[in-house]
TIGUMAR-18466 format. One line per field, with one value per atom (N, C-alpha, C): residue number from 1; residue in one letter; y, z, x. Coordinates in steps of 0.2 Angstrom, whole numbers. Example, Ala and Ser with C-alpha at 12.3 -4.5 7.8 and 13.67 -1.06 7.14 Angstrom:
residues 2
num	(1|1|1|2|2|2)
residuo	(a|a|a|s|s|s)
yy	(-28|-22|-16|-11|-5|0)
zz	(39|39|39|35|36|39)
xx	(66|62|66|64|68|64)
This chain:
residues 367
num	(1|1|1|2|2|2|3|3|3|4|4|4|5|5|5|6|6|6|7|7|7|8|8|8|9|9|9|10|10|10|11|11|11|12|12|12|13|13|13|14|14|14|15|15|15|16|16|16|17|17|17|18|18|18|19|19|19|20|20|20|21|21|21|22|22|22|23|23|23|24|24|24|25|25|25|26|26|26|27|27|27|28|28|28|29|29|29|30|30|30|31|31|31|32|32|32|33|33|33|34|34|34|35|35|35|36|36|36|37|37|37|38|38|38|39|39|39|40|40|40|41|41|41|42|42|42|43|43|43|44|44|44|45|45|45|46|46|46|47|47|47|48|48|48|49|49|49|50|50|50|51|51|51|52|52|52|53|53|53|54|54|54|55|55|55|56|56|56|57|57|57|58|58|58|59|59|59|60|60|60|61|61|61|62|62|62|63|63|63|64|64|64|65|65|65|66|66|66|67|67|67|68|68|68|69|69|69|70|70|70|71|71|71|72|72|72|73|73|73|74|74|74|75|75|75|76|76|76|77|77|77|78|78|78|79|79|79|80|80|80|81|81|81|82|82|82|83|83|83|84|84|84|85|85|85|86|86|86|87|87|87|88|88|88|89|89|89|90|90|90|91|91|91|92|92|92|93|93|93|94|94|94|95|95|95|96|96|96|97|97|97|98|98|98|99|99|99|100|100|100|101|101|101|102|102|102|103|103|103|104|104|104|105|105|105|106|106|106|107|107|107|108|108|108|109|109|109|110|110|110|111|111|111|112|112|112|113|113|113|114|114|114|115|115|115|116|116|116|117|117|117|118|118|118|119|119|119|120|120|120|121|121|121|122|122|122|123|123|123|124|124|124|125|125|125|126|126|126|127|127|127|128|128|128|129|129|129|130|130|130|131|131|131|132|132|132|133|133|133|134|134|134|135|135|135|136|136|136|137|137|137|138|138|138|139|139|139|140|140|140|141|141|141|142|142|142|143|143|143|144|144|144|145|145|145|146|146|146|147|147|147|148|148|148|149|149|149|150|150|150|151|151|151|152|152|152|153|153|153|154|154|154|155|155|155|156|156|156|157|157|157|158|158|158|159|159|159|160|160|160|161|161|161|162|162|162|163|163|163|164|164|164|165|165|165|166|166|166|167|167|167|168|168|168|169|169|169|170|170|170|171|171|171|172|172|172|173|173|173|174|174|174|175|175|175|176|176|176|177|177|177|178|178|178|179|179|179|180|180|180|181|181|181|182|182|182|183|183|183|184|184|184|185|185|185|186|186|186|187|187|187|188|188|188|189|189|189|190|190|190|191|191|191|192|192|192|193|193|193|194|194|194|195|195|195|196|196|196|197|197|197|198|198|198|199|199|199|200|200|200|201|201|201|202|202|202|203|203|203|204|204|204|205|205|205|206|206|206|207|207|207|208|208|208|209|209|209|210|210|210|211|211|211|212|212|212|213|213|213|214|214|214|215|215|215|216|216|216|217|217|217|218|218|218|219|219|219|220|220|220|221|221|221|222|222|222|223|223|223|224|224|224|225|225|225|226|226|226|227|227|227|228|228|228|229|229|229|230|230|230|231|231|231|232|232|232|233|233|233|234|234|234|235|235|235|236|236|236|237|237|237|238|238|238|239|239|239|240|240|240|241|241|241|242|242|242|243|243|243|244|244|244|245|245|245|246|246|246|247|247|247|248|248|248|249|249|249|250|250|250|251|251|251|252|252|252|253|253|253|254|254|254|255|255|255|256|256|256|257|257|257|258|258|258|259|259|259|260|260|260|261|261|261|262|262|262|263|263|263|264|264|264|265|265|265|266|266|266|267|267|267|268|268|268|269|269|269|270|270|270|271|271|271|272|272|272|273|273|273|274|274|274|275|275|275|276|276|276|277|277|277|278|278|278|279|279|279|280|280|280|281|281|281|282|282|282|283|283|283|284|284|284|285|285|285|286|286|286|287|287|287|288|288|288|289|289|289|290|290|290|291|291|291|292|292|292|293|293|293|294|294|294|295|295|295|296|296|296|297|297|297|298|298|298|299|299|299|300|300|300|301|301|301|302|302|302|303|303|303|304|304|304|305|305|305|306|306|306|307|307|307|308|308|308|309|309|309|310|310|310|311|311|311|312|312|312|313|313|313|314|314|314|315|315|315|316|316|316|317|317|317|318|318|318|319|319|319|320|320|320|321|321|321|322|322|322|323|323|323|324|324|324|325|325|325|326|326|326|327|327|327|328|328|328|329|329|329|330|330|330|331|331|331|332|332|332|333|333|333|334|334|334|335|335|335|336|336|336|337|337|337|338|338|338|339|339|339|340|340|340|341|341|341|342|342|342|343|343|343|344|344|344|345|345|345|346|346|346|347|347|347|348|348|348|349|349|349|350|350|350|351|351|351|352|352|352|353|353|353|354|354|354|355|355|355|356|356|356|357|357|357|358|358|358|359|359|359|360|360|360|361|361|361|362|362|362|363|363|363|364|364|364|365|365|365|366|366|366|367|367|367)
residuo	(m|m|m|t|t|t|t|t|t|a|a|a|d|d|d|t|t|t|p|p|p|a|a|a|r|r|r|a|a|a|l|l|l|p|p|p|d|d|d|t|t|t|a|a|a|a|a|a|t|t|t|a|a|a|l|l|l|a|a|a|p|p|p|s|s|s|a|a|a|s|s|s|s|s|s|g|g|g|v|v|v|e|e|e|l|l|l|r|r|r|g|g|g|v|v|v|v|v|v|k|k|k|d|d|d|y|y|y|g|g|g|s|s|s|t|t|t|r|r|r|v|v|v|l|l|l|h|h|h|g|g|g|v|v|v|d|d|d|l|l|l|d|d|d|v|v|v|a|a|a|p|p|p|g|g|g|e|e|e|f|f|f|v|v|v|s|s|s|l|l|l|l|l|l|g|g|g|p|p|p|s|s|s|g|g|g|c|c|c|g|g|g|k|k|k|t|t|t|t|t|t|a|a|a|l|l|l|r|r|r|v|v|v|l|l|l|a|a|a|g|g|g|l|l|l|e|e|e|q|q|q|a|a|a|s|s|s|a|a|a|g|g|g|e|e|e|v|v|v|r|r|r|i|i|i|g|g|g|g|g|g|r|r|r|d|d|d|v|v|v|s|s|s|g|g|g|v|v|v|p|p|p|t|t|t|n|n|n|k|k|k|r|r|r|d|d|d|i|i|i|g|g|g|m|m|m|v|v|v|f|f|f|q|q|q|s|s|s|y|y|y|s|s|s|l|l|l|f|f|f|p|p|p|h|h|h|l|l|l|r|r|r|a|a|a|l|l|l|e|e|e|n|n|n|t|t|t|a|a|a|f|f|f|g|g|g|l|l|l|r|r|r|r|r|r|r|r|r|g|g|g|v|v|v|g|g|g|t|t|t|a|a|a|e|e|e|a|a|a|r|r|r|r|r|r|r|r|r|a|a|a|g|g|g|d|d|d|a|a|a|l|l|l|d|d|d|l|l|l|v|v|v|g|g|g|l|l|l|g|g|g|h|h|h|l|l|l|a|a|a|d|d|d|r|r|r|y|y|y|a|a|a|h|h|h|q|q|q|m|m|m|s|s|s|g|g|g|g|g|g|q|q|q|q|q|q|q|q|q|r|r|r|v|v|v|a|a|a|l|l|l|a|a|a|r|r|r|a|a|a|l|l|l|v|v|v|t|t|t|e|e|e|p|p|p|r|r|r|v|v|v|l|l|l|l|l|l|l|l|l|d|d|d|e|e|e|p|p|p|l|l|l|s|s|s|a|a|a|l|l|l|d|d|d|a|a|a|k|k|k|v|v|v|r|r|r|v|v|v|q|q|q|l|l|l|r|r|r|d|d|d|e|e|e|i|i|i|r|r|r|r|r|r|i|i|i|q|q|q|q|q|q|r|r|r|l|l|l|g|g|g|t|t|t|t|t|t|t|t|t|v|v|v|f|f|f|v|v|v|t|t|t|h|h|h|d|d|d|q|q|q|e|e|e|e|e|e|a|a|a|l|l|l|a|a|a|v|v|v|s|s|s|d|d|d|r|r|r|v|v|v|a|a|a|v|v|v|m|m|m|g|g|g|a|a|a|g|g|g|r|r|r|i|i|i|l|l|l|q|q|q|v|v|v|g|g|g|s|s|s|p|p|p|e|e|e|e|e|e|l|l|l|y|y|y|t|t|t|r|r|r|p|p|p|a|a|a|n|n|n|a|a|a|e|e|e|v|v|v|a|a|a|a|a|a|f|f|f|v|v|v|g|g|g|s|s|s|s|s|s|s|s|s|l|l|l|v|v|v|p|p|p|g|g|g|v|v|v|v|v|v|t|t|t|g|g|g|a|a|a|t|t|t|v|v|v|e|e|e|v|v|v|w|w|w|g|g|g|r|r|r|r|r|r|l|l|l|p|p|p|l|l|l|l|l|l|a|a|a|a|a|a|a|a|a|d|d|d|e|e|e|g|g|g|p|p|p|c|c|c|e|e|e|v|v|v|f|f|f|v|v|v|r|r|r|p|p|p|e|e|e|n|n|n|v|v|v|r|r|r|l|l|l|v|v|v|g|g|g|a|a|a|g|g|g|e|e|e|e|e|e|g|g|g|t|t|t|d|d|d|a|a|a|v|v|v|v|v|v|e|e|e|q|q|q|t|t|t|t|t|t|f|f|f|l|l|l|g|g|g|s|s|s|i|i|i|r|r|r|r|r|r|s|s|s|l|l|l|v|v|v|a|a|a|t|t|t|a|a|a|e|e|e|g|g|g|s|s|s|h|h|h|v|v|v|h|h|h|v|v|v|q|q|q|h|h|h|g|g|g|a|a|a|d|d|d|l|l|l|g|g|g|l|l|l|a|a|a|v|v|v|g|g|g|a|a|a|r|r|r|v|v|v|r|r|r|v|v|v|r|r|r|l|l|l|d|d|d|d|d|d|i|i|i|a|a|a|v|v|v|l|l|l|t|t|t|r|r|r|p|p|p|v|v|v|a|a|a|g|g|g)
yy	(93|96|95|94|93|100|101|107|105|111|109|105|106|102|96|93|86|82|76|72|72|71|71|65|65|60|54|48|43|44|43|45|39|39|34|32|26|25|28|30|33|39|43|49|48|43|41|38|33|30|35|40|45|49|50|54|50|44|40|41|42|43|37|38|32|28|31|27|31|29|33|31|36|35|35|32|32|39|41|47|45|48|47|54|55|60|57|59|56|61|61|65|73|75|81|86|91|97|103|108|114|119|124|130|136|140|147|152|154|157|153|155|151|146|146|142|136|130|124|122|121|119|111|108|101|98|93|90|83|82|76|71|74|70|64|58|52|50|49|46|43|37|33|33|34|34|29|24|19|21|19|21|19|24|23|24|26|26|33|33|40|40|45|46|54|54|61|63|69|72|76|74|76|79|85|88|95|98|105|110|116|121|122|124|125|119|113|107|105|108|107|103|102|97|101|107|111|112|114|115|108|102|96|95|97|96|101|107|112|110|107|104|99|94|89|92|97|100|104|106|110|118|119|126|129|125|126|122|124|120|118|111|108|111|111|113|107|101|95|90|84|78|78|73|71|71|73|71|67|61|57|55|56|54|49|43|37|35|35|33|38|44|49|55|57|62|69|72|78|84|84|90|96|95|101|103|99|100|105|109|114|111|115|112|110|114|112|106|104|98|92|92|86|82|84|80|79|84|84|88|87|91|94|100|103|106|105|109|112|119|122|124|127|129|134|139|144|141|143|140|142|148|151|150|151|151|158|158|164|167|173|175|177|178|180|174|168|162|157|154|149|143|139|132|128|127|123|126|133|136|136|137|136|129|124|117|116|118|117|121|126|131|127|122|119|115|112|109|114|120|125|127|128|130|125|118|113|112|116|116|111|109|104|109|106|110|111|116|119|113|110|105|99|97|92|94|100|103|103|105|106|99|94|88|85|85|83|87|93|97|95|94|91|85|80|74|75|80|81|84|88|91|86|81|76|72|71|66|69|76|79|81|79|80|87|91|98|99|94|94|99|99|104|111|113|119|122|119|120|128|131|138|143|141|146|149|155|159|157|159|157|160|166|170|167|163|160|153|151|144|145|140|140|138|139|137|130|125|118|117|120|119|122|128|130|126|123|118|112|110|104|106|112|114|114|117|117|109|105|98|95|97|95|98|104|107|103|101|97|90|87|80|80|86|85|84|86|85|78|74|67|66|69|69|63|61|55|56|62|63|69|68|73|76|82|85|90|89|92|96|103|106|110|106|109|111|107|109|110|108|108|113|116|119|126|128|134|133|127|125|123|124|122|115|113|106|101|102|97|96|102|102|98|100|97|90|87|79|76|80|77|77|83|84|79|78|74|67|64|58|57|63|63|63|66|66|59|55|48|44|45|41|42|48|49|46|47|45|37|34|26|24|28|26|27|33|35|31|29|26|31|37|42|43|42|43|50|50|57|58|64|66|72|71|76|79|86|89|91|90|92|92|97|97|93|91|88|80|78|71|66|68|65|64|70|70|65|65|61|53|52|45|42|46|44|42|46|45|41|41|39|31|29|22|22|27|28|35|37|44|44|50|52|58|56|61|65|72|76|81|82|87|90|97|100|98|98|97|90|85|78|73|68|63|58|58|55|48|46|39|39|34|33|26|26|19|20|15|15|19|21|25|20|14|10|9|8|8|14|20|26|27|25|26|21|15|9|8|10|8|14|20|26|25|27|26|29|35|39|43|47|51|57|59|65|63|57|54|53|50|48|54|60|66|69|68|72|68|61|57|54|56|54|58|57|60|56|59|56|60|57|60|57|61|59|58|52|50|47|48|46|39|36|29|28|22|20|14|16|10|6|-1|-6|-11|-12|-16|-15|-20|-19|-17|-15|-14|-7|-4|2|1|3|3|9|8|13|11|16|14|7|5|-1|-7|-7|-12|-11|-17|-17|-18|-14|-14|-14|-18|-18|-12|-11|-5|-6|-1|-1|0|4|6|6|4|4|11|11|17|17|22|22|21|17|15|21|21|27|30|36|39|42|42|44|46|48|50|45|42|37|40|39|41|36|39|35|37|33|34|34|38|38|32|28|22|16|17|12|13|18|19|17|13|10|13|14|15|8|7|1|2|-3|-3|-1|1|4|-1|-7|-12|-15|-13|-16|-12|-16|-13|-6|-1|5|11|17|23|27|30|35|41|44|50|54|60|64|67|67|69|77|80|87|90|85|88|82|82|77|80|76|79|74|75|71|71|66|66|61|60|56|49|45|38|36|41|40|47|46|52|51|57|58|62|59|63|64|70|72|71|66|65|67|69|71|65|62|56|58|53|54|58|56|59|65|68|74|74|68|68|70|73|74|69|65|59|59|59|58|50|49|43|42|37|37|31|32|27|28|24|24|30|32|38|38|32|31|32|33|34|41|44|51|52|55|56|64|65|72|74|81|84|84|82|81|74|69|62|59|54|50|44|42|36|33|27|23|21|22|20|16|12|8|8|5|5|-2|-3|-9|-12|-19|-22|-21|-16|-14|-12|-12|-9|-2|2|9|12|19|23|28|29|33|39|44|49|51|54|56|61|62|67|74|78|85|88|92|96|91)
zz	(272|273|268|269|264|262|255|252|248|244|240|234|233|226|228|234|235|239|238|241|249|252|260|262|267|270|273|273|276|283|285|291|295|302|306|306|307|306|311|317|322|320|316|313|309|305|301|305|310|314|319|321|325|321|315|311|307|307|303|306|301|303|307|312|315|311|306|301|294|289|283|280|277|275|268|265|258|256|250|248|242|242|237|235|228|225|221|223|220|216|210|206|207|208|211|205|206|201|204|200|203|198|200|195|198|194|196|192|195|191|186|179|174|171|173|171|175|172|175|174|179|179|181|184|186|184|180|177|180|186|189|190|193|194|199|197|202|202|208|210|216|216|222|224|229|231|238|237|242|248|254|260|258|259|258|251|246|239|237|232|229|223|222|216|213|207|204|200|200|195|190|184|179|173|171|165|164|158|156|161|160|164|162|167|166|165|167|166|172|178|184|189|188|193|200|200|206|209|205|208|212|209|212|219|219|225|230|228|233|236|232|234|239|238|242|249|248|255|258|255|259|257|253|252|247|243|239|240|240|241|234|234|228|227|220|218|219|218|219|220|222|223|231|232|239|239|244|246|252|252|257|259|265|268|273|272|277|277|272|271|274|277|280|275|274|270|273|270|274|270|265|261|264|270|274|280|280|286|284|288|286|286|282|281|287|292|298|302|300|303|299|293|289|290|294|296|290|286|280|281|277|277|269|269|262|261|254|252|246|245|239|235|229|225|228|232|236|242|245|251|257|257|262|269|270|277|280|287|290|291|288|287|294|299|306|310|308|311|308|313|310|308|304|301|307|312|318|320|320|323|317|311|305|305|306|306|312|318|324|324|319|320|320|316|316|323|326|332|337|338|343|342|336|335|338|338|340|348|351|358|361|356|359|362|368|372|368|371|367|367|372|372|367|367|363|355|354|348|345|349|346|345|349|348|341|340|334|328|328|323|321|326|325|321|323|319|312|311|304|300|303|299|298|302|301|295|295|290|283|282|276|275|279|279|281|285|286|294|298|305|307|303|304|302|299|297|302|307|311|313|314|317|311|305|299|298|296|293|286|283|276|272|273|268|268|273|273|270|267|264|257|253|246|245|238|237|239|237|238|246|250|257|260|257|260|258|253|251|255|257|262|269|271|277|277|271|270|270|267|268|275|279|286|290|288|292|290|284|282|286|287|289|297|300|307|311|308|312|311|307|306|302|297|293|290|290|287|279|276|269|268|263|261|254|253|247|245|239|236|229|229|223|220|215|211|215|220|225|222|216|213|208|205|199|199|205|206|207|207|208|201|201|195|194|188|185|190|192|196|203|206|213|212|207|206|206|203|202|209|212|219|224|224|229|227|221|219|222|221|223|231|234|242|244|241|243|242|237|236|241|243|248|254|256|263|263|257|257|258|255|256|263|266|273|278|276|281|279|273|271|271|270|270|263|263|257|254|248|245|238|237|231|228|223|220|213|213|207|203|197|193|185|181|174|171|175|172|172|166|165|168|167|169|177|180|187|189|186|188|187|181|180|185|187|191|198|201|208|210|205|207|207|211|210|205|204|199|197|191|188|185|187|184|179|173|168|167|168|167|161|159|153|153|153|152|158|164|170|171|167|168|168|172|172|166|162|155|156|161|162|169|172|178|178|179|178|181|181|183|177|179|174|168|169|163|159|162|158|154|157|153|147|148|143|137|139|134|131|135|133|135|132|133|131|134|133|127|125|120|117|112|108|113|117|121|126|129|134|130|124|120|119|117|115|121|127|133|136|137|141|136|137|133|127|122|116|110|106|100|94|88|82|79|74|70|63|61|54|51|44|41|41|41|40|38|37|34|39|42|46|42|43|40|45|47|53|59|62|68|67|61|60|56|56|52|48|42|38|38|40|41|37|33|29|26|24|20|24|31|35|39|41|45|53|57|64|68|73|77|80|82|85|92|96|104|105|101|102|96|96|89|86|80|76|70|67|61|55|51|45|40|37|33|35|32|34|41|44|51|52|58|60|66|66|70|75|81|86|86|86|85|90|95|100|96|99|96|96|102|103|99|96|91|84|82|75|75|69|68|62|62|56|52|46|43|36|33|27|21|16|10|7|7|4|8|14|19|19|22|22|26|24|28|23|25|21|21|15|14|18|21|25|24|26|26|34|36|43|43|47|48|54|59|66|69|73|78|84|90|96|101|104|108|115|118|125|130|128|133|131|134|132|125|123|116|112|106|102|99|98|95|89|84|77|74|71|68|60|58|50|47|41|37|32|32|28|21|16|10|9|13|13|16|20|23|30|33|41|44|50|54|60|60|65|69|76|80|80|79|79|85|89|95|93|94|92|96|95|99|98|104|104|99|98|94|86|84|77|76|73|72|65|64|58|55|50|47|45|46|43|36|33|26|23|28|26|24|19|18|21|25|29|27|30|29|36|37|44|43|49|49|56|57|64|67|73|77|76|77|77|83|84|91|89|94|94|94|90|90|91|93|94|88|86|80|82|78|79|72|71|64|62|55|52|53|56|57|51|53|47|43)
xx	(112|106|101|95|90|87|87|85|79|76|71|73|80|82|85|84|87|81|81|76|76|71|71|75|78|82|77|80|76|74|68|65|63|63|61|54|52|45|40|44|40|36|39|35|29|30|24|19|21|16|12|16|12|7|8|3|-2|-1|-6|-13|-18|-25|-28|-32|-35|-39|-42|-46|-47|-43|-45|-52|-55|-62|-62|-67|-69|-72|-72|-75|-80|-86|-91|-94|-94|-98|-103|-110|-116|-120|-119|-123|-122|-116|-115|-115|-119|-120|-118|-115|-113|-115|-119|-121|-118|-116|-115|-119|-125|-130|-133|-133|-135|-130|-124|-118|-118|-118|-117|-110|-106|-99|-98|-102|-102|-109|-108|-114|-115|-118|-119|-113|-108|-102|-103|-100|-100|-93|-91|-84|-84|-80|-79|-72|-69|-62|-62|-59|-59|-54|-55|-51|-43|-39|-32|-30|-35|-33|-31|-26|-24|-27|-32|-35|-34|-32|-31|-37|-39|-43|-39|-39|-35|-39|-37|-40|-38|-40|-37|-41|-38|-41|-48|-52|-59|-64|-61|-65|-69|-68|-72|-68|-62|-59|-58|-56|-55|-62|-67|-73|-76|-75|-77|-73|-67|-63|-65|-67|-70|-77|-81|-87|-86|-81|-79|-77|-73|-70|-75|-81|-86|-85|-80|-78|-84|-87|-92|-98|-104|-110|-113|-114|-116|-124|-125|-132|-137|-134|-138|-133|-135|-131|-129|-124|-122|-115|-112|-105|-104|-101|-100|-93|-92|-85|-86|-83|-84|-91|-95|-102|-107|-105|-109|-110|-116|-118|-115|-110|-108|-109|-114|-116|-117|-120|-122|-117|-112|-107|-101|-100|-95|-88|-83|-77|-73|-73|-69|-72|-78|-80|-80|-77|-76|-70|-66|-60|-55|-54|-50|-44|-38|-33|-32|-30|-30|-23|-21|-15|-16|-15|-17|-10|-11|-6|-2|-5|-1|0|6|8|4|2|-2|1|7|10|10|9|9|16|17|24|27|23|26|27|25|26|32|36|41|38|42|39|35|38|35|28|28|22|17|19|14|11|15|13|8|9|5|-1|-2|-7|-14|-15|-22|-23|-18|-18|-20|-17|-18|-26|-28|-35|-40|-38|-42|-41|-37|-37|-31|-27|-21|-16|-14|-9|-3|1|7|12|14|19|17|11|9|8|6|6|13|18|24|27|26|29|26|19|16|18|19|21|28|33|39|39|35|34|32|28|25|31|35|40|46|47|52|49|43|40|41|41|42|49|54|61|63|59|61|62|63|63|69|74|80|79|73|71|65|64|58|58|64|64|64|64|64|57|57|51|51|45|43|48|50|54|61|63|70|70|64|64|62|64|63|55|53|46|44|49|48|48|52|52|45|43|37|31|31|26|26|32|32|30|31|28|20|17|10|8|11|9|9|15|15|9|7|2|-5|-5|-12|-12|-6|-6|-6|-4|-3|-9|-15|-21|-24|-20|-21|-28|-29|-36|-37|-44|-46|-45|-45|-45|-40|-36|-31|-33|-34|-36|-30|-28|-22|-24|-24|-26|-21|-18|-13|-7|-5|0|7|9|16|16|11|12|16|17|21|28|30|37|41|47|51|51|53|52|55|61|65|62|61|58|51|47|40|41|45|46|48|52|55|49|45|40|34|33|28|29|35|37|37|38|38|31|26|19|17|18|16|19|26|29|25|24|21|14|10|3|3|8|8|10|14|16|11|7|1|-5|-6|-12|-18|-17|-22|-26|-32|-36|-35|-33|-30|-34|-36|-38|-34|-31|-26|-28|-29|-31|-25|-24|-19|-21|-17|-18|-12|-8|-1|-2|-3|-4|1|8|13|13|11|11|5|-1|-6|-4|-2|0|5|10|16|14|9|8|1|-4|-10|-12|-16|-19|-24|-28|-32|-33|-35|-36|-43|-46|-52|-51|-52|-51|-57|-57|-63|-62|-68|-69|-76|-76|-82|-87|-84|-88|-91|-88|-90|-84|-85|-79|-80|-75|-75|-72|-68|-66|-62|-63|-59|-56|-49|-45|-38|-35|-28|-24|-18|-14|-13|-12|-11|-17|-23|-29|-30|-29|-31|-26|-20|-15|-16|-17|-17|-24|-29|-36|-41|-39|-44|-51|-56|-63|-65|-62|-65|-59|-61|-56|-54|-58|-56|-51|-52|-47|-40|-41|-35|-31|-34|-31|-28|-30|-27|-22|-23|-18|-13|-7|-1|-1|4|5|3|-1|-3|-3|-2|-3|-9|-12|-18|-16|-18|-17|-24|-24|-31|-31|-37|-39|-46|-48|-55|-57|-63|-66|-70|-69|-73|-75|-81|-83|-79|-75|-72|-64|-62|-55|-55|-49|-47|-41|-41|-36|-31|-25|-20|-14|-12|-5|-5|-10|-10|-11|-12|-13|-20|-23|-29|-27|-30|-29|-36|-36|-42|-44|-50|-53|-53|-51|-52|-60|-63|-70|-74|-80|-84|-84|-84|-84|-88|-91|-95|-90|-93|-89|-87|-81|-79|-73|-72|-65|-65|-59|-58|-51|-50|-43|-42|-35|-33|-28|-29|-24|-18|-12|-6|-1|2|7|14|18|25|29|27|31|28|22|19|21|25|27|34|35|42|45|52|55|57|56|57|61|63|67|63|66|63|58|59|55|49|49|44|38|33|26|26|22|22|21|23|22|28|29|35|34|39|39|46|46|52|52|58|60|60|56|55|59|59|62|64|70|72|74|72|74|77|83|87|84|81|78|82|89|93|93|88|88|85|81|78|78|76|75|68|65|58|59|57|57|50|49|43|44|39|40|33|34|28|27|21|20|18|17|16|9|4|-3|-3|2|2|1|1|1|7|7|13|13|18|18|25|24|30|32|38|41|46|46|50|55|62|67|73|78|84|88|91|95|101|103|109|108|101|100|98|103|102|99|93|90|91|94|95|88|87|81|81|75|75|76|79|80|73|74|68|68|62|62|55|54|48|45|39|36|30|29|23|21|15|12|12|13|13|6|6|-1|-4|-8|-11|-18|-22|-29|-28|-32|-32|-39|-38|-45|-45|-51|-52|-57|-58|-63|-65|-71|-74|-69|-69|-65|-68|-64|-67|-70|-76|-79|-83)
């Protein structure tokens, strides 16, 4: 039996074929502004999502990502700008006429309806006959691995199972665009990862254009074709997960995507001096003192006589295949170092660290 804690079983292609949208549509936000009274929460947002693409809106709470999704869905009216689906301006079109499916953080299942009935609800509202609606709802539940739970009520299912039903309900109408607003944040860590992978698998099989809102960077990087990082109501950078991680456009993106330590450096021309070595800059920076973003995997433990800087181990954490240790360097920086799990470092041990020869991003010294 499939449960919330185990992946869905392999499914026949017929379920996916039956639910594939007749034509996925591209999505465009053009100069979208959203004001609540005197407060502006979206500052001219521009975004293009290609047909069949999976794009995540990633950012901290309050950055505007959910508001952007709600404007796209028609649940909020933009103060300025355009929303286009399939090349058509839908800014004045109500939500139920936009041919979209939505999944929210809360499952929002009807407690008096069984899983099959919950899934078929949107079809019945559209005038689809009872037999056809039940057949299509059954296909949708099969697609999310819950065909065997079609007769269960919401209170008889786990949180992960309820969210799968919510996903089936969104997919059963064969929408051109699927919108997901923090759909996994209420689930425990293991179920969240499993359902995250299920959503990506289903999206790839159906080819449905998908916009996914999350504050979890690992989630966004794991499932997306591209990620739009948002901050303070603006899109800071759009790119593939690899581009965002290895070539962040600015310090704000570097600070949010991935794990970084900050160490002092001095910019001269197109390089920065860090721990006695010169490294190229990812982006131009003003000359003089700065702070340098350093990834744990780009810090190496070296021998006492090698190039680098002295440090003292303050903490070490076993993470299965690797260890991550926190060291305090001679100039007072706290730096995370990633190394093999077989190397156990005692707290208080003296070590020496250096940076890989990679391009780095900097920011001005605070204050």
